[in-house]
Every structure is written in C-alpha cells, then in structure tokens.
C-alpha positions as CSV (number, residue, x, y, z in Angstrom):
1,X,-3.8,-37.6,39.0
2,X,-4.7,-36.7,35.5
3,X,-2.5,-35.1,33.0
4,X,-3.7,-33.3,30.0
5,X,-1.9,-33.8,26.7
6,X,-2.0,-30.6,24.9
7,X,-1.4,-30.5,21.3
8,X,0.6,-27.6,19.8
9,X,-1.7,-25.1,18.3
10,X,-2.1,-25.5,14.5
11,X,-1.4,-22.6,12.2
12,X,-4.4,-21.4,10.4
13,X,-4.4,-22.4,6.7
14,X,-4.7,-18.7,5.7
15,X,-1.8,-17.5,7.8
16,X,0.1,-16.0,4.8
17,X,-3.1,-14.1,3.9
18,X,-3.4,-12.9,7.5
19,X,0.2,-11.7,7.5
20,X,-0.2,-9.9,4.1
21,X,-3.4,-8.2,5.4
22,X,-1.7,-7.1,8.6
23,X,1.4,-5.9,6.6
24,X,-0.8,-3.8,4.3
25,X,-2.6,-2.2,7.2
26,X,0.7,-1.4,9.0
27,X,2.4,0.0,5.9
28,X,-0.7,2.1,5.2
29,X,-0.9,3.4,8.7
30,X,2.8,4.0,9.5
31,X,4.7,3.8,6.2
32,X,7.1,1.2,5.1
33,X,10.2,2.4,7.0
34,X,8.3,3.1,10.3
35,X,6.7,-0.4,10.3
36,X,8.6,-3.1,12.1
37,X,8.3,-6.8,11.7
38,X,7.2,-6.9,15.4
39,X,4.3,-4.6,14.6
40,X,3.1,-6.8,11.7
41,X,3.5,-9.9,13.8
42,X,1.4,-8.4,16.6
43,X,-1.4,-7.7,14.1
44,X,-1.5,-11.4,13.4
45,X,-0.9,-12.6,17.0
46,X,2.4,-14.3,16.3
47,X,6.1,-13.4,17.0
48,X,8.3,-11.6,14.6
49,X,10.3,-14.8,14.3
50,X,7.1,-16.5,13.1
51,X,6.9,-14.1,10.2
52,X,10.2,-15.4,8.9
53,X,8.7,-18.9,8.5
54,X,6.6,-17.4,5.7
55,X,8.5,-14.4,4.3
56,X,12.2,-13.5,4.0
57,X,11.7,-10.0,5.3
58,X,9.8,-6.7,5.2
59,X,10.8,-6.0,1.5
60,X,9.3,-9.3,0.4
61,X,6.1,-8.5,2.4
62,X,5.8,-5.1,0.6
63,X,6.4,-6.7,-2.8
64,X,3.8,-9.4,-2.2
65,X,1.2,-6.9,-0.9
66,X,1.7,-4.7,-4.0
67,X,1.8,-7.6,-6.5
68,X,-1.2,-9.3,-5.0
69,X,-3.2,-6.1,-5.2
70,X,-2.1,-5.5,-8.7
71,X,-3.1,-9.0,-9.7
72,X,-6.6,-8.3,-8.3
73,X,-6.7,-5.1,-10.3
74,X,-5.5,-6.8,-13.5
75,X,-8.2,-9.5,-13.0
76,X,-10.9,-6.8,-12.7
77,X,-9.6,-5.0,-15.8
78,X,-9.5,-8.2,-17.9
79,X,-13.3,-8.3,-17.9
80,X,-13.7,-4.7,-18.9
81,X,-15.5,-3.9,-22.2
82,X,-15.8,-0.2,-22.8
83,X,-15.3,3.0,-20.9
84,X,-18.4,2.6,-18.6
85,X,-17.1,-0.9,-17.5
86,X,-13.6,0.5,-17.0
87,X,-14.9,3.3,-14.8
88,X,-17.1,0.9,-12.8
89,X,-14.3,-1.6,-12.3
90,X,-11.8,1.0,-11.3
91,X,-14.3,2.5,-8.8
92,X,-15.2,-0.9,-7.4
93,X,-11.5,-1.8,-7.0
94,X,-10.7,1.5,-5.3
95,X,-13.6,1.0,-2.8
96,X,-12.9,-2.7,-2.2
97,X,-9.2,-2.2,-1.7
98,X,-9.0,1.3,-0.2
99,X,-5.6,0.9,1.4
100,X,-3.8,-0.3,-1.6
101,X,-4.2,2.7,-3.8
102,X,-3.3,4.9,-0.9
103,X,-0.2,2.8,-0.3
104,X,0.8,3.2,-3.9
105,X,0.5,6.9,-3.4
106,X,2.6,7.1,-0.3
107,X,6.0,8.6,-0.9
108,X,7.8,6.9,2.0
109,X,7.9,3.4,0.7
110,X,11.4,4.0,-0.6
111,X,14.1,6.0,1.1
112,X,15.1,9.3,-0.4
113,X,18.1,9.1,-2.6
114,X,20.0,12.2,-1.5
115,X,18.8,15.8,-1.1
116,X,15.9,17.0,-3.2
117,X,16.6,18.9,-6.4
118,X,16.7,22.7,-6.1
119,X,13.2,24.1,-6.7
120,X,11.6,20.7,-6.3
121,X,8.2,20.8,-4.6
122,X,7.2,18.0,-2.2
123,X,4.3,15.9,-3.6
124,X,0.8,17.3,-3.0
125,X,2.1,20.7,-2.0
126,X,0.3,23.5,-3.7
127,X,2.4,25.7,-5.9
128,X,1.8,29.4,-5.9
129,X,-0.1,30.6,-8.9
130,X,2.0,33.4,-10.4
131,X,0.8,33.1,-14.0
132,X,4.1,31.9,-15.2
133,X,3.9,28.4,-13.8
134,X,0.2,28.0,-14.4
135,X,-0.7,28.3,-18.1
136,X,-4.5,28.5,-17.3
137,X,-3.9,31.4,-15.0
138,X,-1.8,33.1,-17.6
139,X,-4.6,32.6,-20.2
140,X,-7.2,34.0,-17.7
141,X,-5.2,37.1,-17.1
142,X,-4.8,37.7,-20.8
143,X,-8.6,37.7,-21.3
144,X,-9.1,40.5,-18.8
C-alpha cells in the first residue's frame, strides 16, 4: 500500500496582483457596490476568506486599484517633455489601462449622499438646447 504525501498548494508570488486585477475587472463590470468579495475571489480561484489574508476589505481593494493605476499614470507623465509627449503618454496609458479610466468615470463607486439637488442632471445625460442654457446656441440664434 502506497500513500501519497501531498503538499499544500503554494500561493503564487503574484497573488496580490492577481487579486487587484480581478477586483478592477469586477468593479468595472458591476460597479463597486454590486461587486462582492466572493465575486472577486472567484476571479482568482480562491475563497472570499482567502482575500482577507491579503486585504482588509473591499474598500482597501478599491483604494489599491485606484492608487496603483494612478502611480502608473504618474510614472508615465514623469517622462513627458512637451505637448506631443503628453498626448502620446496619455493615449498610451488610456489604451494600456482601459478599465481604469472607465472606473474613474463610473458614478457608483460611492453611495449617493441623499436625494439629488433640484434641477440636477444625471451625468452624461444630454440637456435640452433652449438657447438659455447653451451660450453657443444663443450666439448662433443671434447671427440669424
């Protein structure tokens, strides 16, 4: 009779990076509040409890995802000399890190603080052009 001595599986050295990548993808796809720790863990192939060995919680994950992305952007901008370099570096960052700028733009990373202000428009909603709220439209109508 032979017995096999199985060693416990070792964690990959880049486990934190894997978790941050999965968190970014989940936050981008579902939004911060709709993303669960279980969903992030499933993206890495571990349990939600395993995430807590690396991060205190979902808020820390969001903070790290954002700060790491901003560090990469700052590094790219540090080498910029002139407007052409700035435009190239910005475009390269946006293409290489597509989900981060979109995550920055998402409006559901923080809960709403009470009801919206009267007359407030949701982000990205087109406002009607009545000439009063659009100075360009008002100028065009004066030229006619």
